[in-house]
Residue frames relative to the residue before (quaternion, step in Angstrom):
aa qw qx qy qz dx dy dz
M 1.0000 0.0000 0.0000 0.0000 0.00 0.00 0.00
T 0.4817 -0.6701 0.4872 0.2856 3.53 -0.92 0.94
R 0.2378 -0.7813 0.5645 0.1201 3.58 -0.88 0.94
R 0.3305 -0.7463 0.5462 0.1886 3.52 -1.02 0.82
Q 0.4280 -0.6724 0.5386 0.2730 3.56 -1.06 0.77
V 0.3729 -0.7232 0.5385 0.2188 3.57 -1.11 0.67
P 0.3668 -0.7500 0.5000 0.2301 3.60 -0.70 1.02
D 0.5048 -0.6011 0.5150 0.3445 3.52 -1.24 0.48
T 0.7135 -0.4551 0.3097 0.4334 3.56 -1.27 0.17
D 0.6969 0.4375 -0.2873 0.4903 3.60 1.12 -0.51
G 0.6518 -0.5597 0.3053 0.4107 3.60 1.26 0.32
R 0.5896 0.5709 -0.3916 0.4160 3.63 1.17 -0.26
R 0.4677 -0.6716 0.4960 0.2901 3.55 -1.16 0.59
R 0.4545 -0.6659 0.5192 0.2837 3.53 -1.13 0.64
H 0.1229 -0.8063 0.5764 0.0513 3.56 -0.89 0.87
G 0.6506 -0.5848 0.3083 0.3738 3.59 1.18 0.36
L 0.6762 0.4566 -0.3091 0.4886 3.66 1.19 -0.12
P 0.4902 -0.6590 0.4682 0.3258 3.61 -0.91 0.77
Y 0.5668 -0.5850 0.4521 0.3635 3.54 -1.15 0.64
G 0.7460 0.3539 -0.2847 0.4870 3.62 -0.99 0.86
F 0.4728 0.6910 -0.4411 0.3230 3.57 1.22 -0.25
A 0.6682 0.5128 -0.3110 0.4404 3.59 0.89 -0.98
E 0.6510 0.5264 -0.3290 0.4368 3.62 0.94 -0.84
V 0.6532 0.5098 -0.3117 0.4650 3.58 0.99 -0.88
A 0.6568 0.5219 -0.3151 0.4439 3.58 0.95 -0.89
V 0.6615 0.5035 -0.3124 0.4597 3.60 0.92 -0.88
A 0.6406 0.5241 -0.3287 0.4549 3.59 0.94 -0.84
S 0.6451 0.5222 -0.3236 0.4544 3.59 0.98 -0.82
L 0.6519 0.5162 -0.3176 0.4558 3.57 0.99 -0.83
L 0.6380 0.5298 -0.3288 0.4518 3.59 0.98 -0.78
V 0.6461 0.5084 -0.3217 0.4698 3.59 0.96 -0.82
A 0.6628 0.5036 -0.3114 0.4583 3.57 0.94 -0.89
A 0.6506 0.5216 -0.3237 0.4471 3.59 1.00 -0.81
A 0.6508 0.5119 -0.3213 0.4595 3.57 0.96 -0.82
Y 0.6552 0.5156 -0.3191 0.4507 3.57 1.00 -0.78
C 0.7361 0.4221 -0.2381 0.4725 3.58 0.87 -0.87
G 0.4504 -0.7163 0.4337 0.3097 3.61 1.21 -0.35
A 0.7700 0.2009 -0.1501 0.5867 3.59 1.24 0.11
W 0.0390 -0.7856 0.6175 0.0078 3.53 -1.16 0.60
T 0.0560 0.7831 -0.6161 0.0632 3.55 -0.59 1.12
C 0.0823 0.7926 -0.6001 0.0696 3.50 -1.02 0.73
S 0.1965 -0.7338 0.6304 0.1596 3.53 -1.33 0.31
I 0.2113 -0.7854 0.5750 0.0881 3.55 -0.96 0.92
E 0.3412 -0.7336 0.5521 0.2013 3.55 -0.74 1.08
P 0.5027 -0.6586 0.4529 0.3292 3.62 -0.82 0.88
A 0.5189 -0.6313 0.4779 0.3221 3.56 -1.09 0.74
L 0.1653 -0.8131 0.5554 0.0558 3.56 -0.96 0.94
H 0.5755 0.6329 -0.3685 0.3640 3.57 1.20 0.15
A 0.8571 -0.0310 0.0269 0.5134 3.59 -0.68 -1.05
P 0.5030 -0.6300 0.4903 0.3312 3.61 -1.15 0.55
A 0.7204 -0.4110 0.3087 0.4656 3.55 -1.30 0.03
A 0.6302 -0.5763 0.3649 0.3711 3.56 -1.11 0.74
Q 0.6344 0.5425 -0.3372 0.4354 3.58 1.01 -0.79
D 0.6553 0.5041 -0.3136 0.4671 3.58 0.96 -0.88
A 0.6545 0.5136 -0.3175 0.4550 3.59 0.95 -0.85
T 0.6453 0.5218 -0.3214 0.4561 3.57 0.98 -0.82
Q 0.6570 0.5051 -0.3062 0.4685 3.57 0.97 -0.88
A 0.6537 0.5126 -0.3194 0.4559 3.59 0.95 -0.84
A 0.6455 0.5160 -0.3225 0.4615 3.58 0.99 -0.81
A 0.6459 0.5174 -0.3215 0.4602 3.57 1.01 -0.80
Q 0.6317 0.5292 -0.3335 0.4579 3.58 1.01 -0.78
D 0.6616 0.5067 -0.3126 0.4559 3.59 0.92 -0.87
A 0.6419 0.5311 -0.3248 0.4476 3.56 0.99 -0.83
R 0.6711 0.4855 -0.3003 0.4729 3.60 1.02 -0.73
G 0.2805 -0.7868 0.5052 0.2168 3.58 1.15 -0.57
S 0.3576 0.7681 -0.4712 0.2450 3.58 1.17 0.47
A 0.6389 -0.5200 0.3955 0.4063 3.53 -1.29 0.31
S 0.6228 0.5499 -0.3527 0.4305 3.57 1.03 -0.68
A 0.5915 0.5660 -0.3749 0.4350 3.60 1.12 -0.55
R 0.6671 0.5048 -0.3061 0.4544 3.56 1.02 -0.80
Q 0.7342 0.4300 -0.2301 0.4723 3.57 1.06 -0.75
A 0.4662 0.6957 -0.4454 0.3167 3.59 1.26 -0.15
E 0.5325 -0.6349 0.4597 0.3194 3.54 -1.08 0.73
T 0.4988 -0.6545 0.4796 0.3046 3.55 -0.96 0.89
P 0.5071 -0.6512 0.4581 0.3301 3.64 -0.83 0.91
Q 0.4571 -0.6947 0.4846 0.2714 3.56 -0.81 0.99
G 0.7896 0.3214 -0.2452 0.4618 3.54 -1.06 0.80
Q 0.5518 0.6149 -0.4199 0.3757 3.62 1.11 -0.42
G 0.8106 0.2460 -0.1999 0.4924 3.55 -0.86 0.97
Q 0.5366 0.6534 -0.4146 0.3366 3.61 1.16 -0.24
G 0.6388 0.5259 -0.3387 0.4479 3.58 1.20 -0.31
A 0.4715 0.6890 -0.4415 0.3288 3.60 1.28 -0.06
P 0.5337 -0.6313 0.4470 0.3418 3.60 -1.04 0.69
A 0.5058 -0.6477 0.4759 0.3134 3.56 -1.02 0.77
P 0.3902 -0.7306 0.5010 0.2511 3.62 -0.70 0.98
K 0.2535 -0.7585 0.5816 0.1488 3.55 -1.21 0.53
G 0.2894 0.7929 -0.4870 0.2244 3.54 1.19 0.58
K 0.2968 -0.7335 0.5851 0.1776 3.52 -1.29 0.46
L 0.4465 -0.6712 0.5265 0.2703 3.53 -1.08 0.79
A 0.0376 -0.8237 0.5645 -0.0366 3.59 -0.49 1.20
I 0.0582 -0.7756 0.6282 0.0172 3.54 -0.99 0.91
D 0.7645 -0.3600 0.1786 0.5040 3.54 0.17 1.32
G 0.6514 -0.5604 0.3095 0.4072 3.57 1.09 0.69
D 0.4963 0.6637 -0.4244 0.3647 3.59 1.25 0.21
A 0.2357 -0.8160 0.5145 0.1176 3.58 -0.07 1.29
S 0.5808 0.6135 -0.3790 0.3777 3.61 1.13 -0.53
L 0.6538 0.5251 -0.3175 0.4428 3.57 1.19 -0.43
S 0.4831 0.7138 -0.4222 0.2809 3.58 1.22 -0.31
A 0.7247 0.4175 -0.2449 0.4904 3.60 1.13 -0.57
A 0.4180 0.7110 -0.4747 0.3074 3.60 1.24 0.01
P 0.5901 -0.6213 0.3716 0.3574 3.62 -0.91 0.84
S 0.6898 0.4765 -0.3049 0.4519 3.61 0.85 -0.88
V 0.6328 0.5101 -0.3304 0.4798 3.57 1.10 -0.65
A 0.6223 0.5224 -0.3366 0.4760 3.57 1.06 -0.72
S 0.6347 0.5212 -0.3300 0.4654 3.60 1.05 -0.70
L 0.6350 0.5106 -0.3259 0.4794 3.58 1.04 -0.75
R 0.6416 0.5180 -0.3272 0.4615 3.56 0.94 -0.86
Q 0.6592 0.4999 -0.3123 0.4671 3.59 0.98 -0.81
A 0.6220 0.5345 -0.3415 0.4591 3.59 1.03 -0.73
I 0.6411 0.5087 -0.3174 0.4790 3.58 1.04 -0.76
L 0.6550 0.5091 -0.3150 0.4611 3.58 0.93 -0.86
D 0.6397 0.5135 -0.3231 0.4719 3.58 1.01 -0.80
F 0.6291 0.5338 -0.3222 0.4642 3.56 1.03 -0.80
E 0.6968 0.4693 -0.2686 0.4713 3.57 0.89 -0.96
A 0.5944 0.5820 -0.3640 0.4188 3.57 1.11 -0.62
R 0.6456 0.4979 -0.3153 0.4857 3.58 1.22 -0.39
G 0.6022 -0.5974 0.3396 0.4062 3.57 1.30 0.12
Y 0.5473 0.6312 -0.3902 0.3872 3.58 1.25 0.17
V 0.2742 -0.7000 0.6279 0.2015 3.52 -1.40 0.25
V 0.0628 -0.8194 0.5697 -0.0095 3.59 -0.94 0.88
G 0.1278 -0.7518 0.6405 0.0904 3.53 -1.21 0.65
I 0.0704 -0.8178 0.5708 -0.0223 3.59 -0.85 1.01
C 0.1141 0.7538 -0.6461 0.0368 3.54 -1.11 0.73
A 0.0501 0.7794 -0.6200 0.0752 3.56 -0.72 1.13
R 0.0103 -0.8186 0.5733 -0.0331 3.59 -0.80 0.99
D 0.3858 -0.7027 0.5550 0.2221 3.52 -0.87 1.04
L 0.3744 -0.7795 0.4616 0.1979 3.59 -0.65 1.11
R 0.6024 0.5362 -0.3730 0.4589 3.60 1.21 -0.17
T 0.8247 0.2708 -0.0905 0.4882 3.55 0.80 -1.04
G 0.4265 -0.6906 0.4781 0.3356 3.57 1.11 -0.56
V 0.4083 0.7022 -0.4871 0.3207 3.60 1.24 0.02
T 0.1056 -0.8356 0.5386 -0.0229 3.55 -0.74 1.13
I 0.1619 -0.7224 0.6632 0.1103 3.53 -1.17 0.77
A 0.0382 0.8162 -0.5719 0.0726 3.57 -0.72 1.04
Y 0.0291 0.7615 -0.6471 0.0224 3.52 -1.15 0.75
D 0.8119 -0.1476 0.0344 0.5638 3.59 -0.48 1.21
A 0.1636 0.8539 -0.4793 0.1202 3.55 1.08 0.82
D 0.7189 0.4178 -0.2551 0.4935 3.61 1.20 -0.30
A 0.4503 0.6317 -0.4802 0.4094 3.58 1.24 0.40
D 0.2996 -0.7832 0.5149 0.1783 3.59 -0.87 0.85
F 0.1236 -0.7821 0.6107 0.0035 3.52 -1.11 0.91
Y 0.5688 -0.5470 0.4791 0.3842 3.54 -1.28 0.37
T 0.3855 -0.7689 0.4593 0.2219 3.60 -0.59 1.11
A 0.1459 -0.7585 0.5993 0.2104 3.58 1.00 -0.85
S 0.8335 -0.2502 0.1512 0.4688 3.61 -1.04 -0.71
A 0.4362 0.7059 -0.4651 0.3085 3.62 1.20 0.01
I 0.6296 0.5455 -0.3381 0.4379 3.60 1.17 -0.47
K 0.5307 0.6690 -0.4027 0.3295 3.60 1.18 -0.41
G 0.6199 0.5641 -0.3475 0.4204 3.59 1.00 -0.76
P 0.6996 0.4472 -0.2837 0.4796 3.61 0.68 -0.99
Y 0.6373 0.5274 -0.3497 0.4397 3.61 0.97 -0.74
V 0.6718 0.4877 -0.3042 0.4672 3.60 0.85 -0.92
I 0.6232 0.5286 -0.3404 0.4651 3.60 1.00 -0.76
S 0.6466 0.5148 -0.3218 0.4619 3.59 0.98 -0.80
V 0.6161 0.5455 -0.3435 0.4526 3.60 1.03 -0.75
Y 0.6867 0.4755 -0.2881 0.4683 3.58 0.89 -0.90
Q 0.7202 0.4582 -0.2721 0.4443 3.55 0.79 -0.98
E 0.7453 0.4191 -0.2230 0.4682 3.58 0.95 -0.87
L 0.8068 0.2950 -0.1285 0.4955 3.60 0.96 -0.80
V 0.7080 0.4550 -0.2847 0.4590 3.60 0.71 -1.03
D 0.7049 0.4585 -0.2749 0.4662 3.59 0.78 -1.00
A 0.6691 0.4876 -0.2956 0.4767 3.57 1.19 -0.54
G 0.5254 -0.6620 0.3952 0.3599 3.57 1.27 -0.09
S 0.5018 0.6681 -0.4159 0.3588 3.59 1.26 0.16
L 0.7729 0.1958 -0.1120 0.5931 3.60 1.24 -0.34
D 0.4851 -0.6786 0.4713 0.2864 3.55 -0.86 0.98
A 0.5293 -0.6689 0.4259 0.3017 3.58 -0.89 0.98
A 0.6593 0.4997 -0.3141 0.4658 3.60 0.94 -0.83
D 0.6253 0.5337 -0.3270 0.4660 3.56 1.06 -0.75
A 0.6651 0.5001 -0.2985 0.4674 3.57 0.93 -0.91
Y 0.6610 0.5208 -0.3090 0.4431 3.58 0.95 -0.87
H 0.5597 0.6086 -0.3760 0.4183 3.57 1.13 -0.64
Y 0.7228 0.3876 -0.2268 0.5253 3.58 1.06 -0.75
A 0.6722 0.5453 -0.3098 0.3934 3.57 0.87 -0.99
Q 0.6270 0.5743 -0.3532 0.3904 3.60 0.91 -0.80
P 0.7328 0.3845 -0.2718 0.4912 3.67 0.68 -0.89
I 0.5990 0.5680 -0.3709 0.4255 3.60 1.09 -0.60
I 0.7478 0.3975 -0.2231 0.4828 3.58 0.77 -1.01
L 0.7136 0.4651 -0.2830 0.4409 3.60 0.77 -0.95
N 0.8397 0.1732 -0.0389 0.5132 3.58 0.81 -1.01
S 0.4241 -0.7286 0.4445 0.3028 3.58 1.30 0.17
D 0.1501 0.8339 -0.5141 0.1331 3.57 1.01 0.84
N 0.3552 -0.7661 0.5012 0.1890 3.57 -0.55 1.20
D 0.6530 0.5307 -0.3236 0.4328 3.59 0.92 -0.88
A 0.6646 0.4970 -0.3054 0.4670 3.57 0.93 -0.87
Y 0.6485 0.5269 -0.3172 0.4487 3.57 1.00 -0.81
V 0.6842 0.4711 -0.2903 0.4750 3.59 0.83 -0.95
A 0.6358 0.5303 -0.3316 0.4523 3.59 1.00 -0.79
L 0.6670 0.4868 -0.3026 0.4759 3.59 0.93 -0.87
S 0.6684 0.5078 -0.3000 0.4533 3.57 0.92 -0.91
D 0.6765 0.4824 -0.2984 0.4696 3.58 0.93 -0.85
R 0.6522 0.5154 -0.3178 0.4561 3.58 1.07 -0.65
L 0.7889 0.3404 -0.1629 0.4850 3.58 0.85 -0.99
G 0.4157 -0.6879 0.4894 0.3383 3.56 1.15 -0.53
R 0.5235 -0.6567 0.4607 0.2871 3.56 -1.31 -0.05
S 0.4279 0.7284 -0.4573 0.2779 3.60 1.25 0.00
C 0.6202 0.5352 -0.3569 0.4489 3.60 1.05 -0.67
F 0.6341 0.5238 -0.3249 0.4668 3.56 1.08 -0.71
A 0.6506 0.5113 -0.3154 0.4645 3.58 0.93 -0.88
A 0.6544 0.5063 -0.3164 0.4640 3.60 0.95 -0.84
W 0.6450 0.5212 -0.3112 0.4642 3.57 1.00 -0.84
L 0.6431 0.5236 -0.3176 0.4599 3.59 0.98 -0.83
R 0.6570 0.5023 -0.3176 0.4638 3.58 0.94 -0.85
Q 0.6287 0.5318 -0.3410 0.4535 3.60 1.00 -0.74
G 0.7212 0.4244 -0.2378 0.4931 3.56 1.08 -0.71
H 0.4022 -0.7415 0.4484 0.2955 3.58 1.33 0.13
V 0.2358 0.7811 -0.5306 0.2294 3.54 1.01 0.91
E 0.4467 -0.7070 0.4884 0.2491 3.55 -0.91 0.95
P 0.5360 -0.6470 0.4305 0.3299 3.64 -1.12 0.51
G 0.3629 -0.7541 0.4863 0.2513 3.61 1.20 -0.23
A 0.8314 -0.1703 0.1489 0.5075 3.56 -0.82 -1.03
Y 0.6195 0.5617 -0.3311 0.4371 3.59 1.27 -0.10
P 0.5958 -0.6001 0.3910 0.3633 3.61 -1.14 0.51
S 0.8014 0.0315 -0.0021 0.5973 3.61 1.16 -0.47
V 0.6415 -0.5075 0.4030 0.4105 3.55 -1.29 0.26
D 0.6210 0.5445 -0.3448 0.4461 3.58 1.04 -0.73
A 0.6512 0.5031 -0.3135 0.4739 3.60 1.01 -0.79
Y 0.6388 0.5160 -0.3198 0.4727 3.57 1.05 -0.72
A 0.7033 0.4839 -0.2660 0.4476 3.58 0.96 -0.87
A 0.5699 0.6711 -0.3647 0.3029 3.60 1.14 -0.57
P 0.7221 0.4286 -0.2956 0.4555 3.70 0.72 -0.86
H 0.5865 -0.5434 0.4569 0.3899 3.55 -1.25 0.42
Y 0.8024 0.0990 -0.0065 0.5885 3.57 0.92 -0.97
P 0.0592 -0.8285 0.5564 0.0227 3.61 0.12 1.19
H 0.4857 -0.5536 0.5438 0.4025 3.51 -1.37 -0.17
S 0.0902 -0.7997 0.5932 0.0197 3.58 -1.02 0.81
T 0.3565 -0.6641 0.5959 0.2771 3.51 -1.34 0.23
A 0.6230 -0.5320 0.4063 0.4046 3.56 -1.23 0.39
R 0.6198 0.5465 -0.3475 0.4432 3.59 1.06 -0.69
Q 0.6304 0.5386 -0.3300 0.4513 3.59 1.00 -0.83
L 0.7093 0.4604 -0.2770 0.4564 3.58 0.74 -1.03
A 0.6094 0.5300 -0.3571 0.4693 3.60 1.08 -0.61
Q 0.6367 0.5132 -0.3226 0.4765 3.59 1.03 -0.76
E 0.6450 0.5276 -0.3208 0.4502 3.58 0.99 -0.82
W 0.7067 0.4486 -0.2732 0.4740 3.57 0.91 -0.85
A 0.5740 0.5408 -0.3885 0.4765 3.61 1.16 -0.40
H 0.6366 0.5032 -0.3113 0.4947 3.56 1.06 -0.79
A 0.6485 0.5177 -0.3146 0.4610 3.59 0.97 -0.82
Y 0.6203 0.5621 -0.3491 0.4212 3.59 0.98 -0.80
A 0.6254 0.5522 -0.3431 0.4315 3.57 0.94 -0.87
Y 0.6847 0.4595 -0.2740 0.4950 3.59 1.07 -0.74
L 0.6898 0.4987 -0.2928 0.4356 3.59 0.80 -0.98
A 0.6998 0.4619 -0.2653 0.4759 3.59 1.06 -0.71
S 0.5800 0.6366 -0.3603 0.3585 3.57 1.24 -0.38
G 0.3481 -0.7380 0.5039 0.2832 3.58 1.11 -0.68
R 0.4912 0.6788 -0.4242 0.3435 3.58 1.24 0.07
G 0.8570 0.1878 -0.1087 0.4675 3.51 -1.31 0.41
H 0.7550 -0.3337 0.2948 0.4814 3.53 -0.88 -1.07
S 0.2302 0.8101 -0.5102 0.1748 3.59 1.15 0.56
A 0.6186 0.5540 -0.3519 0.4321 3.62 1.05 -0.68
T 0.6109 0.5480 -0.3488 0.4526 3.57 1.08 -0.67
L 0.6743 0.4827 -0.2888 0.4784 3.56 0.93 -0.87
L 0.5994 0.5652 -0.3566 0.4406 3.59 1.03 -0.74
A 0.6782 0.4969 -0.2940 0.4547 3.56 0.87 -0.96
L 0.6580 0.5012 -0.3105 0.4684 3.59 0.99 -0.79
L 0.7000 0.4853 -0.2770 0.4448 3.58 0.77 -1.03
A 0.6516 0.5196 -0.3182 0.4519 3.60 1.06 -0.66
N 0.7700 0.3563 -0.1719 0.5006 3.59 1.16 -0.52
R 0.2782 0.7607 -0.5430 0.2216 3.61 1.11 0.50
T 0.5513 -0.6669 0.4063 0.2936 3.54 -1.08 0.79
V 0.8070 0.2141 -0.0779 0.5448 3.58 0.83 -1.01
S 0.3042 0.7387 -0.5602 0.2188 3.58 -0.76 1.04
P 0.3506 -0.7313 0.5434 0.2167 3.62 -0.58 1.08
I 0.6153 0.5398 -0.3507 0.4550 3.59 1.07 -0.68
K 0.6648 0.4900 -0.2989 0.4782 3.58 0.92 -0.87
D 0.6431 0.5265 -0.3261 0.4505 3.59 0.96 -0.84
A 0.7170 0.4594 -0.2536 0.4587 3.58 0.96 -0.87
L 0.8329 0.2480 -0.0691 0.4900 3.58 0.93 -0.91
G 0.4827 0.7434 -0.3978 0.2369 3.57 1.21 -0.40
E 0.6589 0.5171 -0.3188 0.4437 3.59 1.11 -0.57
K 0.7385 0.4113 -0.2256 0.4842 3.59 1.17 -0.45
C 0.8153 0.0187 0.0068 0.5788 3.59 1.13 -0.46
Q 0.5923 -0.5687 0.4391 0.3646 3.53 -1.30 0.33
T 0.0273 -0.7945 0.6067 -0.0061 3.58 -1.00 0.84
L 0.0718 -0.7564 0.6495 0.0290 3.54 -1.17 0.73
S 0.2661 0.7762 -0.5310 0.2114 3.59 -0.54 1.07
K 0.2185 -0.7301 0.6206 0.1845 3.52 -1.38 0.04
A 0.2433 -0.7886 0.5557 0.1007 3.54 -0.68 1.17
G 0.0837 -0.7658 0.6318 0.0853 3.52 -1.35 0.24
W 0.0420 0.8110 -0.5802 0.0620 3.57 -0.96 0.80
Y 0.0120 0.7640 -0.6451 0.0094 3.52 -1.25 0.57
P 0.3468 -0.8245 0.4154 0.1655 3.60 -0.54 1.13
V 0.7891 0.2876 -0.1414 0.5240 3.61 1.15 -0.38
D 0.4529 -0.6254 0.5556 0.3082 3.53 -1.39 0.24
E 0.1807 0.8049 -0.5280 0.2020 3.57 -0.28 1.26
G 0.8256 -0.0748 0.0236 0.5588 3.58 -0.40 1.20
I 0.7748 -0.2699 0.2237 0.5260 3.58 -0.79 -1.02
A 0.5617 0.5723 -0.3946 0.4486 3.61 1.28 0.07
D 0.1826 -0.8125 0.5487 0.0734 3.56 -0.27 1.28
P 0.6034 -0.5086 0.4395 0.4291 3.60 -1.22 0.30
A 0.0723 0.8152 -0.5674 0.0909 3.58 -0.97 0.79
T 0.0734 0.7046 -0.7051 -0.0327 3.48 -1.37 0.52
N 0.0686 0.8185 -0.5536 0.1373 3.55 -0.39 1.31
D 0.0759 0.7593 -0.6462 -0.0119 3.52 -1.29 0.35
A 0.0581 0.7902 -0.6058 0.0721 3.56 -1.02 0.81
G 0.3330 0.7486 -0.5294 0.2202 3.53 -1.05 0.73
I 0.6388 -0.5169 0.4349 0.3683 3.52 -1.29 -0.59
V 0.0835 -0.7717 0.6297 0.0319 3.56 -1.06 0.87
M 0.2818 -0.7328 0.5925 0.1804 3.57 -0.90 0.92
G 0.0991 -0.8628 0.4957 0.0075 3.53 0.28 1.34
P 0.7267 -0.4506 0.2990 0.4236 3.59 -1.31 0.09
R 0.7227 0.3716 -0.2437 0.5293 3.61 1.17 -0.41
G 0.7155 -0.3585 0.2531 0.5435 3.56 1.27 0.13
P 0.7227 -0.4681 0.2885 0.4188 3.58 -1.26 0.02
Y 0.0284 0.7621 -0.6465 -0.0224 3.53 -1.25 0.56
V 0.3489 -0.6952 0.5801 0.2418 3.53 -1.27 0.41
V 0.0337 -0.7902 0.6120 0.0032 3.54 -1.11 0.68
A 0.0475 -0.7674 0.6392 0.0194 3.53 -1.11 0.80
I 0.0237 -0.7769 0.6286 -0.0284 3.56 -0.85 1.05
L 0.0028 -0.7978 0.6000 -0.0591 3.55 -0.57 1.23
S 0.0674 0.8118 -0.5748 0.0777 3.58 -0.95 0.83
N 0.4235 -0.6604 0.5462 0.2936 3.53 -1.37 0.15
A 0.3294 0.7366 -0.5164 0.2867 3.58 1.20 0.49
P 0.3720 -0.7588 0.4869 0.2208 3.62 -0.75 0.96
E 0.8095 -0.2659 0.1246 0.5083 3.56 -0.08 1.34
D 0.3801 0.6979 -0.5062 0.3350 3.57 0.74 1.11
F 0.1504 -0.8449 0.5096 0.0624 3.57 0.24 1.30
D 0.6409 0.5415 -0.3357 0.4281 3.59 0.97 -0.79
A 0.6437 0.5299 -0.3268 0.4450 3.58 0.98 -0.83
V 0.6833 0.4593 -0.2871 0.4897 3.60 0.92 -0.86
G 0.6141 0.5434 -0.3462 0.4559 3.58 1.06 -0.66
G 0.6203 0.5396 -0.3350 0.4602 3.59 1.09 -0.68
I 0.6292 0.5119 -0.3261 0.4856 3.58 1.06 -0.75
A 0.6501 0.5255 -0.3187 0.4468 3.59 0.93 -0.91
A 0.6534 0.5121 -0.3110 0.4627 3.59 0.97 -0.84
A 0.6669 0.4988 -0.3014 0.4643 3.58 0.98 -0.83
V 0.6223 0.5242 -0.3368 0.4738 3.61 1.04 -0.73
D 0.6519 0.5318 -0.3113 0.4420 3.57 0.97 -0.88
Q 0.6623 0.4818 -0.3033 0.4870 3.59 1.13 -0.57
A 0.7112 0.4866 -0.2624 0.4343 3.58 0.98 -0.85
L 0.6521 0.5670 -0.3399 0.3710 3.61 0.90 -0.85
P 0.6491 0.5038 -0.3573 0.4441 3.68 0.83 -0.73
Q 0.6403 0.5140 -0.3356 0.4617 3.59 1.01 -0.73
A 0.6356 0.5153 -0.3246 0.4746 3.57 1.06 -0.72
V 0.6430 0.5182 -0.3179 0.4659 3.57 1.02 -0.80
D 0.6630 0.5111 -0.3099 0.4507 3.58 0.89 -0.91
A 0.7183 0.4550 -0.2511 0.4625 3.56 1.02 -0.76
A 0.5736 0.6231 -0.3776 0.3744 3.59 1.20 -0.39
A 0.4441 -0.7121 0.4829 0.2502 3.55 -0.84 1.01
C 0.6202 0.5855 -0.3414 0.3949 3.58 1.17 -0.49
Y 0.5610 0.6271 -0.4003 0.3629 3.62 1.14 -0.37
P 0.6699 -0.3134 -0.6727 -0.0221 1.67 -1.65 1.86
R 0.1733 0.8469 -0.4933 0.0970 3.61 1.09 0.68
K 0.7183 0.4203 -0.2561 0.4917 3.59 0.91 -0.93
R 0.0583 -0.7909 0.6091 0.0118 3.55 -1.03 0.80
T 0.5608 -0.5573 0.4653 0.3980 3.54 -1.21 0.34
S 0.5933 -0.6121 0.3901 0.3480 3.55 -1.03 0.81
G 0.8134 0.2953 -0.2144 0.4530 3.54 -1.10 0.79
S 0.7981 0.1885 -0.1180 0.5599 3.61 1.17 -0.03
S 0.3025 -0.7436 0.5674 0.1830 3.56 -1.05 0.79
R 0.7428 0.3169 -0.1918 0.5577 3.56 1.28 -0.07
T 0.1452 -0.7815 0.6024 0.0729 3.56 -0.95 0.89
P 0.4254 -0.7215 0.4724 0.2744 3.62 -0.57 1.06
N 0.4392 -0.6993 0.5019 0.2573 3.56 -1.12 0.66
C 0.7942 0.1344 -0.0756 0.5878 3.58 1.22 -0.28
L 0.2505 -0.7491 0.5933 0.1553 3.55 -1.10 0.67
S 0.4077 -0.7081 0.5202 0.2484 3.56 -0.89 0.92
T 0.1930 -0.7981 0.5636 0.0905 3.57 -0.84 1.00
S 0.4315 0.6804 -0.4824 0.3438 3.60 1.18 0.35
S 0.3330 -0.7681 0.5164 0.1804 3.55 -0.83 0.98
């Protein structure tokens, strides 16, 4: 499991060296050079964060949510200092699929992603059969705005449908949150309603706590860290509601189908229906790690599946979209090859619709 560094009180990350160490070391080198009469050195180029000006500009672009922010070139070197993952691509333990062409393409997409210095976690599960593709699915990543989708769904299912929150009032917040990933609307809604509805919704969906001691601890922050397995579980729980036609599920369907930013939608939207919520952050700042994430539901050629892709890529939508496209090619082949098809079913239903109506 990926471990997060703990920031100091001033927001800087601890790196294990006492403050002042660098100054003492440099002074010692200068004294030694003067004594010997010569000083030669070589300096390895920095491979970590980009220049402060570039990071500031990238953060401003993300905050505006403009189209130019999505098309901006990824800062060179960002993420290259991340440790190389040692995860294995697992498909329900079926080793015979490892040589399949589509699986080989997915493996190559992951290698290309890692070659850029990024780390990625993937979990995709076919909702008819339960066949799952996973890669570092239990590593935790900063969710950024990817958590907003499940939270808003919990508000509707737990509060709006129960009559505890007016539907028009909820929509006032939900529309900018889902369509444009509005941070102010999300924080305002969360601070007004609290996080208990989200925790209750997670428990109903049997979502694991991931890196946290409990589901309540995971649900408490506005922007927690999540694993790909967690988000896949959340969207499987969401699918059961969205496909049911109950309550205000049609309203959420229409919003989720028309979100502005989504690598999954960009990669697959022309061939099939997708519902998801992306999250991204372009810089390493305090406890907010660089991130490009997307998670949701895809109505694939064999039926619906959920997919979660989490990474430390700094606002690299194309890279995550490439992973989504490769998963979409590999999962049907895994489903076709699985001996369990069509024995396993999603809980509570013997039939899974092939399409969800997005008419409000």
